[in-house]
TINU-40591 format. One record per residue (C-alpha): x, y, z; residue in one letter; residue number from 1. Coordinates in steps of 0.2 Angstrom, whole numbers, plus 5000, padded with zeros to 4 digits. Each point is the difference from the previous one (the first is absolute). Layout:
BEGIN
ATOM:c1:c2:c3:rest:nr
ATOM:X:Y:Z:a:NUM $
...
***
This chain:
BEGIN
ATOM:c1:c2:c3:rest:nr
ATOM:5000:5000:5000:m:1 $
ATOM:5006:5017:4997:t:2 $
ATOM:4997:5014:5014:n:3 $
ATOM:4986:5007:4989:n:4 $
ATOM:4990:4985:5001:q:5 $
ATOM:5003:4998:5019:y:6 $
ATOM:4988:5013:5006:p:7 $
ATOM:4985:4992:4990:e:8 $
ATOM:5005:4982:5006:s:9 $
ATOM:5000:5004:5018:v:10 $
ATOM:4984:5010:4999:i:11 $
ATOM:4991:4985:4991:q:12 $
ATOM:5007:4988:5013:a:13 $
ATOM:4995:5011:5014:f:14 $
ATOM:4981:5001:4993:r:15 $
ATOM:5000:4981:4999:r:16 $
ATOM:5007:4998:5017:h:17 $
ATOM:4989:5012:5009:t:18 $
ATOM:4985:5002:4988:g:19 $
ATOM:5002:5020:5001:s:20 $
ATOM:5013:5014:4995:d:21 $
ATOM:5015:5005:5009:p:22 $
ATOM:4999:5015:5010:a:23 $
ATOM:5018:5005:4996:i:24 $
ATOM:5012:4994:4986:l:25 $
ATOM:5019:5005:5003:v:26 $
ATOM:5015:4998:4989:r:27 $
ATOM:5016:4996:5010:a:28 $
ATOM:5016:5001:4990:p:29 $
ATOM:5016:4990:5001:g:30 $
ATOM:5016:5010:5000:r:31 $
ATOM:5017:5000:4993:i:32 $
ATOM:5015:5006:5010:n:33 $
ATOM:5011:5010:4990:l:34 $
ATOM:5014:5000:5011:i:35 $
ATOM:5003:4997:5020:g:36 $
ATOM:4999:4982:5003:e:37 $
ATOM:5001:4994:5018:h:38 $
ATOM:5001:5017:5007:t:39 $
ATOM:4982:5002:5006:d:40 $
ATOM:5002:4989:5015:y:41 $
ATOM:5016:5009:5004:n:42 $
ATOM:4991:5017:5001:e:43 $
ATOM:5007:5006:4983:g:44 $
ATOM:4995:5006:4984:f:45 $
ATOM:4990:4991:4986:v:46 $
ATOM:4994:5006:4983:l:47 $
ATOM:4985:4989:4995:p:48 $
ATOM:4985:5004:4988:a:49 $
ATOM:4983:4993:4998:a:50 $
ATOM:4997:4991:4984:i:51 $
ATOM:4986:4995:4988:d:52 $
ATOM:4999:4981:5007:k:53 $
ATOM:4988:5000:5015:a:54 $
ATOM:4988:4991:5011:v:55 $
ATOM:4981:5004:4999:w:56 $
ATOM:4988:5000:5015:f:57 $
ATOM:4981:4998:5000:a:58 $
ATOM:4995:5004:5018:v:59 $
ATOM:4983:5002:5009:s:60 $
ATOM:4994:5000:5018:a:61 $
ATOM:4990:4986:5007:r:62 $
ATOM:4987:5001:5014:n:63 $
ATOM:5008:4988:5011:d:64 $
ATOM:5018:4995:5006:d:65 $
ATOM:5004:4987:4986:l:66 $
ATOM:5015:5002:4988:l:67 $
ATOM:4999:4993:4983:h:68 $
ATOM:5015:5002:4988:f:69 $
ATOM:5002:4994:4983:q:70 $
ATOM:5016:4999:4990:s:71 $
ATOM:4999:5001:4982:i:72 $
ATOM:5018:4994:4998:n:73 $
ATOM:5001:4986:5011:f:74 $
ATOM:4982:4995:4996:q:75 $
ATOM:4995:4997:5018:d:76 $
ATOM:4990:5007:5013:v:77 $
ATOM:5001:5003:5019:y:78 $
ATOM:4987:5003:5013:s:79 $
ATOM:5002:5005:5019:g:80 $
ATOM:4994:5012:5013:e:81 $
ATOM:5007:5017:5002:i:82 $
ATOM:5002:4999:5019:k:83 $
ATOM:5007:4981:5001:h:84 $
ATOM:5014:4996:4987:f:85 $
ATOM:5016:4993:4998:n:86 $
ATOM:5015:4997:4988:i:87 $
ATOM:4995:4989:4987:t:88 $
ATOM:5009:4986:4991:e:89 $
ATOM:4993:5007:4983:k:90 $
ATOM:5012:5015:5002:r:91 $
ATOM:4992:5011:4989:w:92 $
ATOM:4985:5005:5012:p:93 $
ATOM:5013:5005:5013:n:94 $
ATOM:5005:5016:4989:y:95 $
ATOM:4982:5006:5002:l:96 $
ATOM:4997:4994:5018:l:97 $
ATOM:5016:5009:5006:g:98 $
ATOM:4994:5017:4995:t:99 $
ATOM:4983:4996:5010:i:100 $
ATOM:5010:4995:5015:s:101 $
ATOM:5011:5015:4999:e:102 $
ATOM:4985:5012:4999:l:103 $
ATOM:4991:4991:5014:r:104 $
ATOM:5016:5003:5010:k:105 $
ATOM:4999:5019:4998:d:106 $
ATOM:4981:5000:5004:g:107 $
ATOM:4993:5000:4983:f:108 $
ATOM:4986:4988:4999:l:109 $
ATOM:4994:4995:4983:p:110 $
ATOM:4985:4989:4998:h:111 $
ATOM:4999:4985:4989:g:112 $
ATOM:5005:5001:4983:i:113 $
ATOM:4998:4994:4982:n:114 $
ATOM:5017:5000:4991:v:115 $
ATOM:5004:4993:4982:v:116 $
ATOM:5018:5004:4993:f:117 $
ATOM:5010:4997:4987:g:118 $
ATOM:5015:5007:4988:g:119 $
ATOM:5014:4998:4989:d:120 $
ATOM:5015:5004:5011:i:121 $
ATOM:5011:4985:4998:p:122 $
ATOM:5003:4991:5016:t:123 $
ATOM:5019:4997:5005:g:124 $
ATOM:5006:5012:4988:a:125 $
ATOM:5004:5014:5012:g:126 $
ATOM:4985:5012:4995:l:127 $
ATOM:4992:4999:5018:s:128 $
ATOM:4984:4991:4996:s:129 $
ATOM:4999:4998:5019:s:130 $
ATOM:5002:5018:5005:a:131 $
ATOM:4987:5005:4986:a:132 $
ATOM:4988:4987:5008:v:133 $
ATOM:5003:5007:5018:e:134 $
ATOM:4999:5017:4995:s:135 $
ATOM:4985:4999:4988:g:136 $
ATOM:4990:4991:5013:m:137 $
ATOM:5005:5013:5013:l:138 $
ATOM:4994:5014:4988:f:139 $
ATOM:4984:4991:4996:a:140 $
ATOM:4995:4998:5018:l:141 $
ATOM:5006:5019:5004:n:142 $
ATOM:4989:5006:4987:d:143 $
ATOM:4985:4989:5003:l:144 $
ATOM:4999:5002:5020:f:145 $
ATOM:5005:5018:4999:g:146 $
ATOM:5015:4997:5012:f:147 $
ATOM:5009:5017:4994:g:148 $
ATOM:5017:4991:5001:i:149 $
ATOM:5014:5009:4989:s:150 $
ATOM:5009:4992:4985:r:151 $
ATOM:5017:5000:5009:p:152 $
ATOM:4992:4992:5016:d:153 $
ATOM:4991:4987:4989:l:154 $
ATOM:5018:4996:4994:a:155 $
ATOM:5006:4997:5018:r:156 $
ATOM:4985:4989:5004:l:157 $
ATOM:5002:4990:4984:a:158 $
ATOM:5019:4998:5005:q:159 $
ATOM:4995:4995:5017:r:160 $
ATOM:4989:4986:4993:a:161 $
ATOM:5013:4992:4991:e:162 $
ATOM:5012:5001:5015:n:163 $
ATOM:4989:4995:5012:n:164 $
ATOM:4987:4988:4993:f:165 $
ATOM:5008:4994:4984:v:166 $
ATOM:5017:4998:5008:g:167 $
ATOM:5010:5009:4986:m:168 $
ATOM:5011:5014:5010:n:169 $
ATOM:5001:5011:4984:c:170 $
ATOM:5001:5019:5000:g:171 $
ATOM:4987:5012:4995:i:172 $
ATOM:5005:5005:4982:m:173 $
ATOM:4988:4989:4991:d:174 $
ATOM:4985:5005:5008:m:175 $
ATOM:5005:5018:5000:f:176 $
ATOM:5003:4999:4981:a:177 $
ATOM:4984:4992:4996:s:178 $
ATOM:4990:5013:5011:l:179 $
ATOM:5009:5016:4995:m:180 $
ATOM:5006:4997:4983:g:181 $
ATOM:4998:5014:4986:r:182 $
ATOM:4999:4997:4982:a:183 $
ATOM:5016:5003:4990:d:184 $
ATOM:5010:5004:5017:h:185 $
ATOM:5012:4990:5011:a:186 $
ATOM:4997:5002:5019:l:187 $
ATOM:5016:5003:5011:k:188 $
ATOM:4995:4994:5018:l:189 $
ATOM:5009:5002:5014:d:190 $
ATOM:4996:4984:5010:c:191 $
ATOM:5004:5007:5017:r:192 $
ATOM:4989:5016:4999:s:193 $
ATOM:4989:4995:4986:l:194 $
ATOM:5003:5017:4992:e:195 $
ATOM:5000:4998:4982:f:196 $
ATOM:5003:5009:4984:e:197 $
ATOM:4994:4998:4981:y:198 $
ATOM:5013:4999:4986:f:199 $
ATOM:4994:5002:4982:p:200 $
ATOM:5004:4984:4990:v:201 $
ATOM:5001:5007:4982:n:202 $
ATOM:5000:4985:4988:l:203 $
ATOM:4996:5006:4983:p:204 $
ATOM:5012:4988:4992:d:205 $
ATOM:5002:4987:5013:h:206 $
ATOM:4989:4988:5010:t:207 $
ATOM:5002:4988:5013:f:208 $
ATOM:5001:4981:4996:v:209 $
ATOM:4999:4987:5013:l:210 $
ATOM:5008:4983:4997:c:211 $
ATOM:4992:4987:5012:d:212 $
ATOM:5013:4987:5003:s:213 $
ATOM:4986:4987:5005:g:214 $
ATOM:5011:4997:5015:v:215 $
ATOM:4988:5002:5016:k:216 $
ATOM:5007:5006:5015:h:217 $
ATOM:5003:4983:5008:q:218 $
ATOM:5012:5008:5012:l:219 $
ATOM:4993:5017:5002:v:220 $
ATOM:4991:4998:5017:d:221 $
ATOM:5015:4994:5010:s:222 $
ATOM:5014:5007:4991:e:223 $
ATOM:4991:5017:5001:y:224 $
ATOM:4998:5000:5018:n:225 $
ATOM:5018:4994:5002:t:226 $
ATOM:5006:5015:4990:r:227 $
ATOM:4990:5011:5012:r:228 $
ATOM:5009:4992:5015:r:229 $
ATOM:5017:5002:4991:e:230 $
ATOM:4996:5018:4999:c:231 $
ATOM:4995:5002:5016:e:232 $
ATOM:5017:4991:5007:a:233 $
ATOM:5009:5012:4991:g:234 $
ATOM:4991:5015:5007:v:235 $
ATOM:5003:4993:5017:a:236 $
ATOM:5019:5000:4997:v:237 $
ATOM:5001:5016:4993:l:238 $
ATOM:4989:5008:5014:k:239 $
ATOM:5013:4996:5013:t:240 $
ATOM:5012:5012:4990:v:241 $
ATOM:4987:5012:4993:f:242 $
ATOM:4986:5000:5014:p:243 $
ATOM:4989:5012:4990:d:244 $
ATOM:4996:4989:4986:i:245 $
ATOM:4983:4991:5001:q:246 $
ATOM:5001:4990:4983:s:247 $
ATOM:5010:4999:4985:l:248 $
ATOM:4992:5016:4993:r:249 $
ATOM:5011:5009:5012:d:250 $
ATOM:5016:4991:4995:v:251 $
ATOM:5013:5009:4989:e:252 $
ATOM:5011:4989:4988:l:253 $
ATOM:5015:5006:5011:e:254 $
ATOM:4993:4993:5016:m:255 $
ATOM:4998:4982:4992:i:256 $
ATOM:5019:5001:4994:l:257 $
ATOM:5006:5006:5017:s:258 $
ATOM:4992:4985:5008:e:259 $
ATOM:5002:4987:4987:k:260 $
ATOM:5011:4990:5011:k:261 $
ATOM:4987:4999:5013:r:262 $
ATOM:4987:4992:4987:l:263 $
ATOM:4997:4983:4994:t:264 $
ATOM:5004:5000:4982:e:265 $
ATOM:4982:4996:4997:v:266 $
ATOM:4993:5014:5010:v:267 $
ATOM:5012:5012:4992:y:268 $
ATOM:4995:4996:4983:k:269 $
ATOM:4981:5003:5004:r:270 $
ATOM:5003:5016:5010:c:271 $
ATOM:5011:5006:4985:l:272 $
ATOM:4986:4997:4988:f:273 $
ATOM:4987:5008:5010:v:274 $
ATOM:5009:5016:5002:v:275 $
ATOM:5006:5001:4982:e:276 $
ATOM:4982:4996:4994:e:277 $
ATOM:4993:5014:5009:n:278 $
ATOM:5013:5011:4991:k:279 $
ATOM:4994:4993:4985:r:280 $
ATOM:4982:5005:5002:v:281 $
ATOM:5005:5018:5003:l:282 $
ATOM:5011:5000:4984:s:283 $
ATOM:4985:4993:4990:a:284 $
ATOM:4989:5013:5006:c:285 $
ATOM:5011:5014:4994:n:286 $
ATOM:5002:4989:4984:a:287 $
ATOM:4981:4999:4997:l:288 $
ATOM:4999:5020:5004:k:289 $
ATOM:5013:5004:4987:n:290 $
ATOM:4993:4986:4988:n:291 $
ATOM:5017:4993:4999:d:292 $
ATOM:4995:4981:4996:l:293 $
ATOM:5018:4996:4996:k:294 $
ATOM:5004:5003:5019:r:295 $
ATOM:4984:4992:5006:f:296 $
ATOM:5003:4985:4990:g:297 $
ATOM:5018:4998:5007:e:298 $
ATOM:4993:5001:5017:l:299 $
ATOM:4989:4986:4996:l:300 $
ATOM:5014:4988:4995:y:301 $
ATOM:5010:5006:5015:q:302 $
ATOM:4985:4995:5012:s:303 $
ATOM:5000:4983:4991:h:304 $
ATOM:5019:4998:5003:q:305 $
ATOM:4997:5004:5019:g:306 $
ATOM:4986:4987:5001:l:307 $
ATOM:5009:4986:4991:q:308 $
ATOM:5017:5002:5010:h:309 $
ATOM:4996:5010:5016:g:310 $
ATOM:4983:4996:5006:y:311 $
ATOM:5000:4983:4990:q:312 $
ATOM:4983:4998:4996:v:313 $
ATOM:5000:4998:4981:t:314 $
ATOM:4998:4983:4992:c:315 $
ATOM:5009:4994:4984:p:316 $
ATOM:4985:5003:4989:e:317 $
ATOM:4999:5019:5004:t:318 $
ATOM:5018:5002:4999:d:319 $
ATOM:4999:4992:4982:f:320 $
ATOM:4987:5012:4996:l:321 $
ATOM:5009:5015:5006:v:322 $
ATOM:5017:4995:4992:e:323 $
ATOM:4991:5000:4984:h:324 $
ATOM:4991:5015:5002:a:325 $
ATOM:5016:5009:5004:l:326 $
ATOM:5008:4995:4982:s:327 $
ATOM:4984:5008:4992:d:328 $
ATOM:5002:5018:4994:p:329 $
ATOM:4981:5002:5000:d:330 $
ATOM:5000:4997:5020:v:331 $
ATOM:5008:5014:5009:p:332 $
ATOM:4996:4991:5017:g:333 $
ATOM:4994:4984:5008:a:334 $
ATOM:5000:4991:5018:r:335 $
ATOM:4991:4986:5009:q:336 $
ATOM:4985:5008:5008:m:337 $
ATOM:4992:4993:5017:g:338 $
ATOM:5004:4992:5015:g:339 $
ATOM:5012:4988:4990:g:340 $
ATOM:5004:4981:4995:f:341 $
ATOM:4989:5002:4984:g:342 $
ATOM:4987:5010:4994:g:343 $
ATOM:5002:5015:4987:c:344 $
ATOM:5013:5009:4993:t:345 $
ATOM:4995:5018:4996:l:346 $
ATOM:5007:5007:4983:n:347 $
ATOM:5000:5018:4994:l:348 $
ATOM:4998:4997:4981:v:349 $
ATOM:4999:5010:4984:r:350 $
ATOM:4981:5000:4996:r:351 $
ATOM:5004:4996:4981:e:352 $
ATOM:5011:4986:5006:a:353 $
ATOM:4988:4991:5012:v:354 $
ATOM:4994:4986:4989:a:355 $
ATOM:5017:4996:4994:g:356 $
ATOM:5007:5001:5018:f:357 $
ATOM:4986:4988:5006:q:358 $
ATOM:5002:4987:4987:e:359 $
ATOM:5019:5000:5001:k:360 $
ATOM:4999:4997:5020:m:361 $
ATOM:4987:4987:4998:r:362 $
ATOM:5011:4991:4987:v:363 $
ATOM:5015:5001:5009:l:364 $
ATOM:4992:4995:5017:y:365 $
ATOM:4992:4984:4993:k:366 $
ATOM:5017:4996:4990:e:367 $
ATOM:5011:5002:5015:k:368 $
ATOM:4989:4996:5015:l:369 $
ATOM:4986:4989:4993:k:370 $
ATOM:4987:5011:5008:r:371 $
ATOM:4986:5009:4991:s:372 $
ATOM:5001:5019:5003:l:373 $
ATOM:4985:5011:5002:v:374 $
ATOM:5003:5020:4996:c:375 $
ATOM:4989:5014:5001:y:376 $
ATOM:5000:5020:5000:s:377 $
ATOM:4992:5010:5014:v:378 $
ATOM:4995:5018:5001:e:379 $
ATOM:5000:5010:5016:i:380 $
ATOM:4983:5004:5006:t:381 $
ATOM:4991:5008:5015:d:382 $
ATOM:4997:4990:5016:g:383 $
ATOM:4986:4991:5008:i:384 $
ATOM:4983:5009:4995:e:385 $
ATOM:4981:4996:5000:k:386 $
ATOM:4992:4996:4983:v:387 $
ATOM:4983:5003:4994:d:388 $
ATOM:4995:4983:4996:f:389 $
ATOM:4986:5005:4990:d:390 $
ATOM:5011:5007:4987:a:391 $
ATOM:5011:4985:4998:i:392 $
***
């Protein structure tokens, strides 16, 4: 299905499921992160953007305390009670249940609800389908019940849902990007203060192409949390010498170099990457402001090198894809995107060369790695929005 087909399919499924029209239809986009990987949970800077792949929600309130969810993508249903539910083995309902759990902790008490949702954000590709589900659900409930929660606070709630209920110790970037995205702009987010600034992404002659390695994030849950602990271990050591630092956000390159001998080799690599990646985000913002795509592309390649050798979260498949992008004059920049160990590479490609680039990469991937490669272009869009379903 294409993104344009999903709203209609979600609405029709809702009508079949409930016998009535939804009260609200919500579009919750996925995101790309232009640069700034693994900096979010280190209170650093990131540069995401919402994209034209999304999850669509059809939602209505019930007159009781029952929960009825239907997932189009999983072709599955869930039923429960809003006051008494637990983590389910099905997994997909947990992303919705977690949002309700966190709302209730803050004193917001939604009634029972009917929810049908589905979309075209590829799972396991690093485009944050889970964050779109959590953020979209919260946006819909906030509108439906008139809670009056701000978008930044909805992002915080969505992060808590994933941290506390789903059990993934992620940062806030994905949720914030889905809720706060702006068409044709990247969002520089300070993950400590949640201050943000938009930077124009002017791409009349270029576009972003995602190459999905097909490698799912088998290691990402455990390794993601391991990387976080390694960063925290580095901060603990550095803090004994530089007591004012709170996170790697506060660390300068000279600090790490001066205390290198006190850090294990692995912790040193992790900390060095995060500090350098933060600086790359700021440099990328300047490059976008100056419409300097050459410099911007160079920073993407540098980021991948750091992810490969410093943070060690790439895989042979994504390394292969970036290596062959690097040798292509029509690709100013490329890097692995997302938590790591698979997923997509993000490629900045000349528009007139997109078809040739995609075909070349598919052929090379099949020949060398014996795997099929899915490629698609994405455009930068607005964040979560309520849509008039009568106009669909």
